[in-house]
C-alpha positions as CSV (number, residue, x, y, z in Angstrom):
1,M,23.8,26.3,-6.3
2,S,25.4,22.9,-6.2
3,L,23.8,19.7,-7.5
4,A,23.5,18.4,-4.0
5,E,21.2,21.2,-2.9
6,P,17.5,20.4,-3.0
7,T,15.4,22.5,-5.4
8,V,11.8,23.6,-5.2
9,V,11.1,20.9,-7.8
10,D,12.8,18.2,-5.6
11,A,10.7,19.4,-2.6
12,A,7.5,19.3,-4.6
13,L,8.3,15.8,-5.8
14,E,9.1,14.6,-2.3
15,E,5.8,16.1,-1.0
16,A,3.9,14.4,-3.8
17,A,5.5,11.0,-3.0
18,I,4.7,11.4,0.7
19,E,1.0,12.2,-0.1
20,E,0.9,9.2,-2.5
21,R,2.4,6.9,0.1
22,S,-0.1,8.0,2.7
23,A,-3.0,7.6,0.4
24,L,-1.8,4.1,-0.7
25,K,-1.3,3.0,2.8
26,Q,-4.8,4.0,3.8
27,D,-6.4,2.6,0.7
28,I,-4.6,-0.8,1.2
29,R,-5.7,-1.0,4.8
30,N,-9.3,-0.1,4.0
31,R,-9.5,-2.6,1.2
32,L,-8.0,-5.4,3.4
33,V,-10.6,-4.6,6.1
34,Q,-13.4,-4.7,3.5
35,L,-12.2,-8.0,2.2
36,K,-12.0,-9.4,5.7
37,K,-15.6,-8.4,6.4
38,L,-16.8,-10.0,3.1
39,T,-15.0,-13.2,3.8
40,E,-16.5,-13.3,7.3
41,L,-19.9,-13.1,5.6
42,G,-18.9,-16.0,3.4
43,V,-18.4,-13.9,0.2
44,T,-15.2,-15.2,-1.3
45,G,-15.9,-14.8,-5.0
46,G,-13.4,-12.5,-6.6
47,L,-11.1,-12.5,-3.5
48,A,-8.0,-13.5,-5.5
49,D,-8.6,-10.7,-8.1
50,S,-9.2,-8.2,-5.3
51,L,-6.0,-9.2,-3.6
52,D,-4.1,-8.9,-6.9
53,D,-5.3,-5.3,-7.0
54,V,-4.1,-4.8,-3.4
55,N,-0.8,-6.3,-4.3
56,R,-0.3,-3.9,-7.2
57,K,-0.9,-1.1,-4.8
58,I,1.6,-2.6,-2.3
59,E,4.2,-2.8,-5.2
60,R,3.6,0.8,-5.9
61,Y,3.9,1.7,-2.2
62,N,7.2,-0.2,-2.1
63,E,8.5,1.8,-5.0
64,L,8.0,5.0,-3.0
65,V,9.6,4.0,0.3
66,P,13.1,3.0,1.5
67,D,14.0,-0.7,1.6
68,S,13.6,-0.8,5.4
69,Q,9.9,0.2,5.0
70,R,8.9,-2.1,2.2
71,R,6.1,-4.6,2.9
72,G,5.4,-8.0,1.4
73,C,2.5,-8.9,-0.8
74,V,-0.7,-10.4,0.7
75,A,-2.2,-13.9,0.0
76,C,-5.6,-15.4,0.4
77,E,-4.4,-17.4,3.4
78,S,-2.7,-14.6,5.3
79,F,-4.2,-11.2,4.3
80,V,-6.2,-10.9,7.6
81,S,-3.1,-11.1,9.7
82,Q,-1.4,-8.4,7.7
83,I,-4.1,-5.8,8.2
84,E,-2.5,-4.5,11.4
85,A,0.8,-3.8,9.5
86,W,-1.0,-1.2,7.4
87,E,-2.3,0.8,10.4
């Protein structure tokens, strides 16, 4: 077996990364939708902290995807417009 051939371990690691990416993507979108609903109700306390948490998840997501699939962090002023990108 050459070093270029994938192993069972490589396949398992790739599968785990795919599952983590999928879970992060769904979690990020769900949290952004929740935050949008809260801001529509006038609840803005803790928004910055919540978006910091979302951004940490986005950073992790970006570690797991190729450069072409990376996404930018969200900000208080623009997070609503970025929800669609996470569908």
